[in-house]
N, C-alpha and C positions, 0 to 999 in steps of 0.2 A: 490664185494659188493659195492653198491652206497648208501652213507649216513650212518646214525646210528653210527657216530663216538663216541658219548658219551657212547652208549651201548657197543661198542667194547672195549673202554677204561675201562669201569666198569669190564667187564669179564677178560680182561687182568690183572687187579689188583687182581681180585679173584684168578686167576691162579698163579700169582706170590706168593701170600700169602698162597696158598693152603687152602683157607677157603671157600670151596664149600657149597652151600645149597643143600639139597637133591632134591629140585624141584623148577623150575622157570616157571612163566607163562608169555609168550610173548603175548601182546595184541596190536592189530593194524588192520587196514582194509586189506581186501584181496589185494594181489599184493604189499604190502608195503615192503616185504623182511624178514618176520619172519623166514621162513624155511631157507633162506640163512644165516641169523644171527645165528640160532641154529646150523646149520651144520658147520659154521665157528668156533663156540665155541667147538663143539664136536670134530672137527678135531684137535684142539689144545690140548684138554684133552687126546684124544687117540693117539696123536702124529702120525698122518697119513695125507697124502695129501687129500684134500676135494674130488677130483674125485675118490678116492679109498675108501671113507668112507663106502659106501654101502656094500663093501665086508669084512669089518672089523668084526670079530666074536663077538666083544663086543658092536656093534652098532645095534639098531633096530629102524626102522621108521614105525609107525602105521598110516595107511592111509585108507580111504574108498576104498573098492575093487570094481571091476567090477562084476556085477551080470550077469552070463551067461543066466539065464532064462529070464530076462527082457531086456538084452542087454544094460544096462545102469549102471551108478554108484549107488551103494547102498545108501539109504538115510541116514542111521545112521552108527555110529561105534558101533558094537555089543559087548556083554559081552564076546563072544569068542575071539574077538580081544584083549580085555584087559587080558583075561586069558592067552593068548599066551604071552603077555607082562609080566605077573606075573611069568610064568614059566621061561621066559628068565632072569628076574631079580633075580630069586632064585638061578641061577647058579653063581659060582664064576667067576670073570674076568679071561680071559685066561692068562693075563700077571700079574706077581707079582706086587702088589701095584698099579695095574691099576684100571680103572673104567669101568662100563657098562653105556651106554648112551641110553636113550629111548626118542624119539621125537614123540609126538602125534599131528598130524595135525588136524585142524578143531575140536578141543576138544569140541566145543559147540554142536557137533552132537553125542556125547555120549548118548546113551539111558539110561533109568533109571537104569537098571541092570548094565550096563557098568560103569555108574557114581559111583554106590555103590561099585563096585569091585575096581575101581580106588581109591576111598576114603579110602577103607580099606588098600590098598597098601601104600598110602601116610601117613596113620596113623601109620603104622609099616613099614617104608621104609627099603628096603634091604640094607645091608652094601655096600658101594662103588658103589652105583647106583645113577645116576643123571637123573631126568626127565625134559623134556622141553615140556610144554603144550601150544599149539598155539591156541589163540582165536581171531576170527575176530571181536567180539563184546563183550565188557566187561559186558554188561547188562545180558548176558547169563551165566555168571560165578557164579556158586553156592557158597554161603558164606562158606560152609563147606570145599570146595576145595580151595577157596581163602585164608582161614586162615592157610592153610598147605603148602603154596608155596610163593615164593617172586615174586611179580609182576614187570615186566619190560615193560613199555610202549614203543611202537614202532610207533611214529607218522609219518605222511607223510614227505617226504624229501623236503628240500628247492628246488624250481624250478631251481635256478641257479646251484646248486650242481647237480641236476638231469641232466640238459643239458650238463654240463661238463663231467659227468660220462658216458653218452650215446654216446658221440662223440668218445669214445675210442673203440666202437664196430664197426664191419664191417657188415652193414645190406644190404639186397638186394637193388641193385641200381635201383631207379626209378627217378633219377635226381630230388629229392625233393629240393625245394629252401630252403634257410636258414629260410625264414619266415614261410613256411609250416611245417618245422621241429620244430620250436619253438612253433607254434600253437598246433601241435599234442602233444608235451611233456607237454605243459601248460594244455591241456585238461585232461592229465593223473592224475592231482590232487596230484602230489608228490608221485605217486605210481610207483616205478621203474619197477616192473614186468609188469604192465599194459602198460606202454610206450614201454617196450621192445617187448611185444607181438604185439602191433600195428605196430611197425616198421618192425617186422619180417613178419607179416601177415596184409597187408594194408586193406584186406577185412573186418577184424575184426574192424578196425577203422571206416570204412564206415558204418558198422552195428551199431556202437555206435552213429555216427552222425545221422543216420536215426531214431534210437530210441529217441534220444534227440529232434529232430524235432517233432516227434509224441507226445512226453511227453509235451513239451512246448505248443503244439497246443491245449492241453486239458484245459490250464489255461483260465479262464473266461467263459467257456461253462457251460450250465446248467447240472445238474446231469444226466438227461436223455441222453443228448448228449455225456457226458463223458462215460457213461456206454455203449452206442451204439458203441463208438470208440474201446472199448476193449472187446466187446462181442465175437469177434473171438478167444480171448485167451482161452475161455472155450472149444470151439470146437477143437482148435489146441491141447490143453492139452489132450483131449480124443484121437484124431487121432494119436498123437505121442506116446501114451501110457505112457507119462511121468507124467501125473497127476499133483500134487502139485509142483513137481520139475520144470515143465515148467513155472508155475506162479512165482515160487521163482526166476528163471532166469530173468524174465521180471522185477520184483521188484528190483532185484540187479542192473539191468541197470539203473532204475530210481534213485536208491540210489547213483550210481556213478555220474549221471548227476547232482543231487543236490549237491553232494560233490564238483564237478567241479565248480558249480555256486558260492558256498561259498568260495572255494579256490581262485578263480579269481575275486571275488567281481563283478560278472557280473550284468548288469542292464537291461537285455533283457526279464524280466518277468513282463513287464507292471508296473514298479516301485514298485514291490512287496518287502516289507522290509525283510531283512534277517531272522527276527524272524519267519516269515511264512515259509521260507524254512526249518528252523530248526524244526518247528512243523511237517511239512510233513515228514522230515527225521526221526523223532522219531516215527511217525505213521508207516512208512515203516519197521522200525526195529521191531516194535510190530507185524506187519503183517507177517514178515518173521518167527518170533518166533511162531506165531499161525499156520502158514501153516506147519511148521515142526512138529507140534503137532496135526495135523489132524483136526483143526477147519474147518468148512465148507468153501471151497475156495471162492464161490461167495460172502458170507458175508464178508470175509476178504478183498477182492478186493473192494467191495462197501464201506467199512469203510475207505479205503485209498482215494477213489474218493471223498468221502464227505469232506475230509480234504483239498483237493485242492481248492484254491480260484477260 
């Protein structure tokens, strides 16, 4: 694990004192390491090596599943996923005085029924069961769930710490210069998982750079020109049968670019003040929320374009 030393220290003290909360909410951007941190803590509680955690009988990871009918990931976490977790939690731990651990990834994707089922479980938590709810965006966290769990922020990692941590890994050799390595890691905005993915798969980094160029090219254009540049998104969404998920992926790219600009205090946006970047970032977060709730896609994208200067 790279970074999050304060969070590790907090959980180590909790383990020493055996003063567990029944539920923790880990909040931070995608790729920041929330799952890695949750698995680190789970392995300590269950006293098993991390690479064997998935085989432990008292461990459950709840994730979005692949839909064979559409050949893509399901959009939401369903009530059946949470019912499986409820059934799992209702059983006693295999080991005497042990715990059961449930990690729920992308908890903001819980649909209404699933959220209600989870809330009921948190209101009457099973004995010796600990939940880790992972959220990419705190704005999507329902107050009723927030009030029943302890929030652990997981902010981006310091770039110096990220650079040092990544140098310990053996990545595919492309004879990257030190300068290009630093540039790539800096672009990752303090997100270890993103930097790791780019170093393992250089084509993903090139895709990011291409999207960044396209996005920055929209700044300063008229609304009609901006809309013309992204018009192909709607056709691509239909052709790939991904629908809103295709548009969500495009906006997540933009979200990452804006985070990179803020993270590195770049000035290549025609001297645009950071408050404008933050305003666009907030609008993208709102748009992602709307797309996941089936608001008309074109209206959502147009509202984002109207926010761009």
